[in-house]
C-alpha positions in Angstrom: 0.0 0.0 0.0 1.5 3.3 -1.1 2.2 5.9 1.5 -0.1 8.5 -0.2 -3.0 6.1 -0.4 -2.6 5.1 3.3 -2.6 8.7 4.5 -5.8 9.4 2.5 -7.5 6.7 4.6 -6.5 8.2 8.0 -9.5 9.7 9.8 -9.2 12.9 11.8 -10.5 11.2 15.0 -8.3 8.3 16.3 -8.1 6.1 19.4 -5.1 7.1 21.5 -2.3 4.7 22.7 0.0 6.4 25.3 3.4 4.7 25.0 6.3 4.5 27.4 10.1 5.1 26.9 9.9 5.2 23.1 9.1 7.8 20.4 7.7 6.4 17.1 8.7 8.0 13.8 7.2 7.5 10.4 8.3 4.2 8.6 9.5 2.9 12.0 8.2 -0.7 12.8 8.1 -1.5 16.5 6.6 -4.3 18.7 4.6 -3.0 21.7 3.1 -4.7 24.7 -0.2 -3.3 25.8 -1.4 -3.9 29.3 -3.6 -1.1 30.6 -7.3 -1.7 30.1 -7.8 1.8 28.5 -5.0 1.1 26.1 -6.3 -2.4 25.2 -9.7 -0.8 24.5 -8.0 1.7 22.2 -6.2 -1.1 20.3 -9.4 -3.1 20.0 -11.2 0.0 18.6 -8.5 0.6 16.1 -8.5 -3.0 14.8 -12.3 -3.0 14.4 -12.1 0.0 12.1 -9.2 1.0 9.9 -6.3 -0.2 12.2 -5.1 3.4 12.6 -4.2 4.6 16.1 -2.5 7.7 17.5 0.8 7.1 19.4 1.8 9.7 21.9 4.8 9.3 24.2 4.3 9.7 28.0 6.3 12.4 29.8 6.6 10.2 32.9 6.8 6.5 32.3 5.5 5.7 35.8 2.2 7.6 35.2 -0.7 5.1 34.9 -3.2 7.7 33.8 -1.2 10.1 31.6 -4.0 11.5 29.5 -4.5 14.3 28.7 -1.6 16.4 30.2 0.9 13.6 30.8 1.7 13.0 27.0 3.3 15.0 24.3 0.9 16.8 22.0 2.9 15.9 18.9 3.1 12.3 18.1 2.8 9.7 15.3 -0.1 8.0 13.6 0.5 4.3 13.4 -1.1 1.3 11.7 -1.4 -2.0 13.5 0.1 -4.7 11.4 -0.2 -7.7 13.7 -1.9 -8.5 17.0 -1.4 -11.4 19.5 -3.1 -11.9 22.8 -0.9 -13.2 25.6 -1.9 -15.6 28.4 -1.5 -12.9 31.1 -4.1 -10.7 29.4 -1.8 -8.3 27.7 -1.7 -7.8 23.9 1.4 -7.8 21.7 1.1 -5.7 18.6 3.4 -4.9 15.7 2.9 -1.3 14.6 4.4 0.9 11.9 4.6 4.7 12.0 2.8 6.4 9.1 2.7 10.1 9.6 3.3 12.8 12.2 0.3 14.5 13.7 -0.6 17.1 16.3 -3.4 16.8 18.8 -6.2 19.4 18.6 -8.1 17.9 21.6 -8.5 14.7 23.6 -11.9 13.3 24.5 -13.4 10.0 25.8 -16.3 7.9 24.5 -17.4 4.4 25.8 -14.3 4.1 28.0 -12.0 4.7 25.0 -9.6 7.6 24.7 -9.7 9.5 21.4 -7.8 12.4 19.9 -8.8 14.8 17.2 -5.6 15.1 15.2 -4.1 17.2 12.5 -1.6 15.5 10.2 1.7 17.3 9.6 2.9 17.3 6.1 6.7 17.4 5.8 8.3 19.3 2.8 8.9 16.9 0.0 12.5 16.9 -1.4 12.5 14.9 -4.6 16.1 15.9 -5.5 18.4 17.1 -2.7 20.8 20.0 -3.4 24.6 19.5 -3.3 24.8 20.6 0.3 22.1 18.2 1.5 23.5 15.4 -0.6 26.9 16.0 0.9 25.4 15.9 4.4 23.6 12.6 3.7 26.8 11.1 2.4 28.7 12.2 5.5 26.0 10.8 7.7 26.3 7.4 6.0 30.1 7.5 6.5 29.7 8.4 10.1 27.3 5.6 10.6 29.8 3.1 9.2 32.5 4.4 11.6 30.2 4.3 14.6 29.2 0.7 13.7 32.9 -0.1 13.4 33.4 0.9 17.0 30.7 -1.6 18.0 27.6 0.6 18.2 24.6 -1.6 17.6 22.7 -0.7 14.4 20.0 -2.9 12.9 21.2 -4.9 9.9 18.1 -4.0 7.9 19.0 -0.3 8.4 22.6 -0.8 7.2 21.3 -2.6 4.1 19.0 0.1 3.0 21.1 3.2 3.9 22.4 3.7 0.4 18.9 3.4 -1.1 17.4 6.2 0.9 17.2 9.5 -1.0 14.9 11.4 1.3 17.0 13.3 4.0 14.0 13.2 6.4 13.7 9.5 6.3 17.4 9.0 6.7 17.4 11.3 9.8 14.5 9.3 11.3 16.2 6.0 10.6 19.4 7.1 12.4 17.4 8.6 15.3 15.6 5.3 15.9 19.0 3.5 16.3 21.1 6.0 18.2 19.6 5.3 21.6 19.0 8.9 22.6 17.3 10.2 25.7 13.5 10.4 25.4 13.3 14.2 25.5 16.1 14.5 22.9 14.2 12.1 20.6 10.9 14.0 21.1 12.5 17.3 20.2 13.9 15.8 17.0 10.4 14.4 16.2 9.0 18.0 16.5 11.5 19.3 13.9 9.3 19.3 10.8 11.8 20.4 8.1 13.9 17.3 7.1 17.1 19.2 6.3 17.5 20.9 9.7 16.5 17.6 11.3 19.2 15.8 9.4 21.7 18.5 10.4 20.9 17.9 14.1 21.2 14.2 13.6 24.6 14.7 11.9 25.9 16.7 14.9 24.6 14.0 17.3 26.4 11.4 15.2 29.6 13.3 15.4 29.4 13.6 19.2 28.6 9.9 19.4 31.6 9.0 17.2 33.9 11.2 19.3 32.7 9.5 22.5 33.1 6.1 21.0 36.6 7.0 19.8 37.6 8.2 23.3 36.1 5.2 24.9 38.1 2.9 22.6 41.3 4.7 23.5 40.6 4.4 27.2 39.7 0.7 26.7 43.0 0.1 24.8 45.0 1.9 27.5 43.3 -0.1 30.2 43.8 -3.3 28.3 47.5 -2.6 27.8 47.9 -1.8 31.5 45.9 -5.0 32.4 48.1 -7.0 30.0 51.2 -5.7 31.6 49.9 -6.3 35.1 48.8 -9.9 34.2 52.2 -10.5 32.6 54.0 -9.5 35.8 51.6 -11.6 37.9 52.2 -14.7 35.8 56.0 -14.2 35.8 56.0 -13.8 39.6 53.8 -16.9 39.9 56.2 -18.8 37.7 59.2 -17.6 39.7 57.4 -18.7 42.9 56.8 -22.2 41.4 60.5 -22.5 40.3 61.7 -21.5 43.8 59.3 -24.0 45.3 60.6 -26.8 43.1 64.2 -25.8 44.0 63.4 -25.6 47.7 64.6 -22.0 47.7 61.6 -20.5 49.5 63.0 -18.7 52.6 60.4 -15.9 53.0 62.3 -13.5 50.8 59.8 -13.7 48.0 56.9 -13.1 50.3 58.7 -10.2 51.9 59.3 -8.6 48.5 55.6 -9.0 47.6 54.5 -7.5 50.9 56.8 -4.4 50.4 55.7 -4.0 46.8 52.1 -3.9 47.9 53.0 -0.9 50.2 54.6 1.1 47.3 51.8 3.0 45.8 51.3 6.5 44.3 48.2 6.9 46.5 50.4 6.4 49.7 53.5 8.3 48.9 54.9 11.1 46.6 56.5 10.2 43.3 60.1 10.7 44.4 59.5 8.4 47.4 57.8 5.8 45.2 60.8 5.9 42.8 63.3 5.5 45.6 61.3 2.7 47.2 61.1 0.8 43.9 64.8 1.2 43.4 65.7 -0.1 46.9 63.3 -3.0 46.5 65.0 -4.1 43.3 68.4 -3.9 45.2 67.0 -6.0 48.0 65.7 -8.7 45.6 69.2 -9.0 44.1 70.9 -9.4 47.5 71.5 -12.4 49.7 68.8 -12.3 52.4 71.2 -12.8 55.3 73.8 -10.2 54.2 74.4 -7.1 56.3 73.7 -4.8 53.5 70.3 -6.5 52.8 69.4 -5.9 56.5 70.2 -2.1 56.1 68.2 -1.9 52.8 65.3 -3.8 54.4 65.2 -1.5 57.4 65.3 1.6 55.2 62.5 0.2 53.0 60.3 -0.4 56.1 60.7 3.2 57.1 59.9 4.5 53.6 56.7 2.3 53.3 55.4 2.7 56.9 55.6 6.5 57.1 52.3 8.4 56.7 53.3 10.4 53.7 49.7 11.1 52.6 47.7 9.8 55.6 45.9 12.5 57.6 43.3 12.6 60.3 40.2 14.7 59.6 40.4 18.0 61.6 37.6 19.1 63.9 37.9 22.9 63.9 34.6 23.5 65.7 35.4 26.4 68.0 32.6 25.6 70.5 33.7 22.0 70.8 37.3 23.2 71.4 36.1 25.6 74.1 34.2 22.8 75.8 37.2 20.5 75.8 39.6 23.1 77.2 37.1 24.0 80.0 36.7 20.3 80.8 40.5 19.8 81.2 41.7 23.1 82.7 40.4 25.6 85.2 40.6 29.3 84.5 43.5 30.2 82.2 41.0 32.3 80.2 43.5 34.4 78.3 45.5 31.3 77.2 42.3 29.6 76.1 41.2 32.7 74.2 44.5 32.7 72.4 44.2 29.1 71.4 40.7 29.5 70.2 41.8 32.6 68.2 44.5 30.4 66.6 41.9 27.7 65.7 39.5 30.3 64.3 42.2 31.6 61.9 43.0 28.0 60.9 39.3 27.4 60.2 39.0 30.4 57.9 42.4 29.8 56.1 41.7 26.1 55.8 45.4 25.4 56.7 47.5 25.2 59.8 50.3 27.4 58.6 50.9 30.0 61.3 52.9 30.8 64.5 54.3 28.1 66.7 52.8 28.4 70.2 55.2 28.1 73.1 53.7 27.8 76.6 56.0 29.3 79.2 55.5 28.8 82.9 56.7 27.0 86.1 56.4 23.2 86.4 53.0 21.8 87.1 50.8 24.5 85.7 49.4 22.4 82.9 51.5 23.2 79.8 51.8 19.6 78.5 48.1 18.8 79.3 47.1 21.9 77.3 48.7 20.4 74.3 46.9 17.1 74.9 43.6 19.0 75.1 44.3 20.8 71.8 44.9 17.5 70.1 41.7 16.1 71.6 39.7 19.1 70.6 41.0 18.9 67.0 40.7 15.2 66.7 44.4 14.8 66.1 47.0 12.4 67.3 49.3 13.7 70.1 53.1 13.2 70.2 55.4 14.5 72.9 59.1 14.8 72.5 61.2 15.8 75.5 64.2 18.1 74.6 65.6 18.1 78.1 69.3 17.2 78.0 69.4 16.8 74.2 72.8 17.7 72.9 73.2 15.8 69.6 71.9 17.3 66.3 71.3 13.8 65.0 68.5 13.4 67.6 66.5 15.9 65.4 67.8 15.1 61.9 68.7 11.5 62.3 72.0 9.7 61.3 73.2 9.0 57.8 72.6 5.5 56.7 76.4 4.9 56.4 76.6 4.6 60.2 76.0 1.3 61.9 72.6 1.3 63.7 71.5 4.5 62.0 67.9 5.6 62.5 65.8 8.6 61.6 65.6 11.5 64.0 63.0 11.8 66.7 60.8 14.1 64.6 60.3 11.4 61.9 60.0 8.7 64.6 57.2 10.7 66.2 55.4 11.1 62.9 55.6 7.3 62.3 54.4 6.7 65.9 51.4 9.0 65.3 50.4 7.2 62.0 49.3 10.5 60.4 51.1 13.5 58.9 49.2 16.1 60.9 49.5 15.3 64.6 49.9 17.8 67.4 53.6 17.6 68.1 54.8 18.9 71.5 58.4 19.9 71.9 58.7 19.7 75.7 61.3 21.6 77.8 62.6 23.8 75.0 64.7 25.7 77.5 66.6 22.6 78.5 68.1 21.9 75.1 71.9 22.0 75.1 74.8 21.7 72.6 78.3 20.2 72.5 80.9 19.0 69.9 78.2 16.8 68.3 76.2 19.8 67.0 73.5 22.1 68.1 70.0 20.6 68.2 68.5 24.1 68.5 69.9 25.0 65.1 68.3 21.8 63.6 65.0 22.8 65.1 65.0 26.1 63.2 64.0 24.4 60.0 61.4 22.2 61.8 59.7 25.3 63.3 59.9 27.5 60.2 56.5 27.4 58.3 58.4 28.6 55.2 60.8 25.6 55.2 59.3 22.7 57.0 57.2 21.6 53.9 60.4 19.9 52.7 62.2 18.8 55.9 64.9 16.3 55.0 66.0 13.8 57.6 69.6 12.5 57.2 68.5 8.9 57.3 65.6 9.1 54.8 67.4 11.6 52.5 64.0 12.5 51.1 61.9 15.6 51.9 59.0 15.0 54.3 56.2 17.6 54.5 55.9 18.9 58.1 53.7 21.8 57.2 50.5 20.0 58.3 52.0 19.2 61.8 50.9 21.6 64.6 54.0 22.1 66.7 53.6 23.3 70.3 56.6 24.0 72.6 56.9 24.3 76.3 59.5 26.0 78.6 59.9 27.0 82.2 61.8 30.2 81.4 62.7 31.9 78.2 66.3 33.1 78.9 68.1 29.8 78.0 66.2 29.6 74.7 68.5 30.7 71.8 67.3 34.0 70.3 66.9 32.6 66.7 64.7 29.8 68.1 62.8 32.2 70.3 61.9 34.3 67.2 60.3 31.2 65.6 57.7 30.8 68.4 55.0 32.9 69.9 55.4 32.9 73.7 52.3 32.5 75.8 53.0 32.9 79.5 51.1 30.6 82.0 51.5 32.1 85.5 51.5 30.1 88.7 48.2 29.4 90.6 47.1 31.4 93.6 45.9 29.5 96.7 42.2 30.1 95.8 42.8 28.7 92.3 44.6 25.7 93.7 41.6 24.9 96.0 39.2 25.2 93.1 41.3 23.0 90.9 41.7 20.4 93.7 37.9 20.2 94.2 37.0 20.1 90.5 39.8 18.0 89.0 42.4 16.6 91.3 40.3 15.0 94.1 37.7 13.3 91.8 40.5 11.9 89.7 42.5 10.6 92.7 39.3 9.1 94.2 38.8 7.2 90.9 42.4 6.1 90.7 42.6 4.9 94.3 39.5 2.7 94.1 37.3 5.0 96.3 34.7 5.7 93.6 31.2 5.4 95.0 32.3 6.1 98.5 31.6 9.4 100.4 35.2 10.7 100.7 36.3 14.3 100.5 38.4 17.1 101.9 37.2 20.1 104.0 38.1 23.5 102.8 40.4 24.0 105.8 42.1 20.7 105.1 43.0 21.8 101.6 44.4 25.0 102.9 46.5 23.1 105.4 47.9 20.8 102.7 48.7 23.7 100.3 50.4 25.9 103.0 52.2 23.3 105.1 53.1 20.5 102.6 53.6 22.2 99.2 55.6 25.2 98.0 55.1 25.4 94.3 53.5 27.5 91.5 51.9 24.4 90.0 49.9 21.5 91.2 52.2 18.4 91.1 53.1 18.2 94.7 49.5 19.1 95.8 48.3 16.2 93.6 50.9 13.9 95.1 50.0 14.8 98.7 46.3 14.4 98.0 47.0 10.9 96.5 49.0 10.0 99.6 46.0 10.9 101.9 43.6 8.9 99.8 45.8 5.9 99.7 45.9 5.9 103.5 42.1 6.1 103.5 41.9 3.2 101.0 44.2 1.1 103.1 42.0 1.7 106.2 38.9 0.7 104.3 40.7 -2.4 102.9 41.6 -3.4 106.5 38.0 -2.9 107.6 38.9 -0.1 109.8 36.9 3.0 110.3 37.8 5.8 107.9 36.5 9.3 108.1 34.2 10.6 105.3 35.8 14.0 105.4 39.5 14.8 105.8 40.0 17.7 108.3 43.0 19.8 109.3 43.4 17.8 112.5 43.8 14.5 110.6 46.2 15.8 108.0 49.3 15.3 110.2 48.1 11.7 110.8 48.4 11.0 107.1 51.2 13.3 106.0 53.3 13.7 109.1 54.6 17.0 110.5 54.4 20.1 108.3 57.2 20.3 105.7 57.1 24.1 105.4 56.5 26.9 107.9 53.6 29.2 107.2 54.2 32.9 106.5 52.7 33.8 109.8 55.6 32.2 111.6 57.9 34.8 110.2 55.8 37.8 111.3 57.4 37.8 114.8 60.6 39.9 115.0 63.6 38.1 116.5 67.1 39.4 117.3 69.7 38.5 114.6 67.1 37.6 112.0 66.0 39.9 109.1 63.3 39.3 106.5 64.1 39.3 102.8 62.2 38.8 99.6 63.2 36.7 96.6 61.8 35.8 93.2 61.9 32.2 91.9 60.3 30.4 89.0 57.9 29.0 91.6 56.8 32.5 92.7 57.7 35.0 95.4 59.5 33.8 98.5 60.0 35.3 102.0 63.5 34.5 103.3 64.8 34.6 106.9 68.4 35.9 106.9 70.2 35.1 110.1 73.3 37.2 111.2 75.9 36.5 113.9 79.0 38.4 115.1 82.5 37.1 115.7 85.5 38.6 117.5 88.3 39.8 115.4 89.1 42.6 113.0 86.0 44.4 111.7 84.9 45.0 108.2 84.8 41.3 107.0 81.5 39.9 105.8 81.1 36.2 105.2 78.0 35.1 103.2 76.8 31.4 103.1 74.3 29.6 101.0 73.6 29.9 97.2 72.8 33.6 97.1 72.2 35.5 94.0 73.9 38.8 93.1 71.1 40.9 94.3 71.1 39.2 97.7 74.8 39.6 98.0 74.6 43.3 97.2 71.8 43.7 99.7 74.0 42.2 102.5 76.9 44.4 101.6 74.6 47.5 101.5 73.3 46.5 105.0 76.8 46.2 106.4 77.7 49.6 104.9 74.7 51.2 106.5 75.6 49.7 109.9 79.1 51.0 109.6 77.9 54.5 108.6 75.5 54.7 111.5 77.5 52.8 114.1 77.5 55.9 116.5 73.8 56.1 116.3 73.4 52.5 117.2 75.9 52.9 120.2 
């Protein structure tokens, strides 16, 4: 039946079949499964009359009642060629597109959906011009290239490509085999003029060809890499089998495989990966029990176990940090504010590059525990390295591998211990660092603490740069005078003063006593100290700016109570001043009120120490002999010596007044 004759038979009112996930074009033959009752009624109606039906694609394939707004207004009139009823009640039909049509209106009669349609006549091109002919030829060539890359095209389509002279029909034929998205296909259906439609199809074909070409390149590269990997795997398996047959398996092969598995660009920088691969090849060519193999093996273990690219995720929540600092430390508001300011800047800059904090204060005021709190607040690992008594530069930079027993410096050792490249690293007792003929550790620390240089810190043992820029360094010191000036310039000094008596009492009640009760097995028992008892312990048994001795004395008292309880003896619920001497013995220090009474031959002096102010009793005695000689005893400072000489000078000057 000729196309013109068929179109003349198409009525203006047709039953409607909404279709899912497909757009029908003229000349296109498609099998469809019909299951909805309204759709089955429409098919039956079409078969009873002229077999014509209007096919309209659904906008949403999940919509069970798409008419009238859930379908596209422009669709295709189809003719049902075959029909077959299935056992499950559905109908399978074979349908061919005949002509495009646009819906004027939808209506319903006898439970059947109808549409009043207007056929759309495409411009007829009997003889394409040169440009259109060239585009059609290029389209055929592109189809052949796309098929060569493995794109699935119907064999029937490939056979009739050269016979098609109508650009519109060629475009529709390609569209039906390209596997485009539904909305793209519908837009192409709505392009009425065949030449612009073919131009759009040609552009889509070019894009598809480019994607397939790129996909093929990626596939070839992956195949080549896979082939290389498989070849290496088979060779290693053959080598393993040969060694097994020779009885030459001594663990060396397994060791090499284990180390090779740790050498990866995801875990280490390129230069480290290259050096590790080089050293592994050296190790494989050595005797397993040789001294040099042991050195190379140790070096490789350091290279593969360091966290070159392993980091912990930072928690820079300021409120969380404030809460953690308050939980661990009493008062110290200015110091806490400075730490929170530092974290706030790090949050905004998204990096930890900034000043190195150095906490300065007497022992026992909480410098080290502040560092631990910062690490806990930021969700970072904490590493502490004591610098007290360190005199060898190799402690920082490590020894060169030529030395027997060489190891990396304590900086790299700490990083490995942390297991991440961004821990909180505390350099404790910065003022106790020394130097001798083996070098100056303080000079080696200059590079470590310089944010402009430490991104490529090179340990002598590794001889490879390690990025320390993500590490948060914190230093502590008791006094600043012994710290070298160059090192002091690298850090920001934050002074932590000693605690007053009132602060010590508050800290003891809130932190020290509950912790000691827990540690000494007294949790759940009513045990405590009276306010007066705490004052007695602080004044008579401790003399410090910090809290270590106070904590120690409180622990002694609670251990005594724990012993009494363990021996089933009666123990007081509250420790009082009267019972303090029972547990701690006679007072160790005299109170300041004992020095308020004037005594002959005793003068009162004042002194400053790192523990705070001190009141001194200076005793004087006279001896027979020539006058003018003054003998001073004890470890007196220059100021005290000058004060004694000034006092003697005053006495000599006013000797007549004194009689």
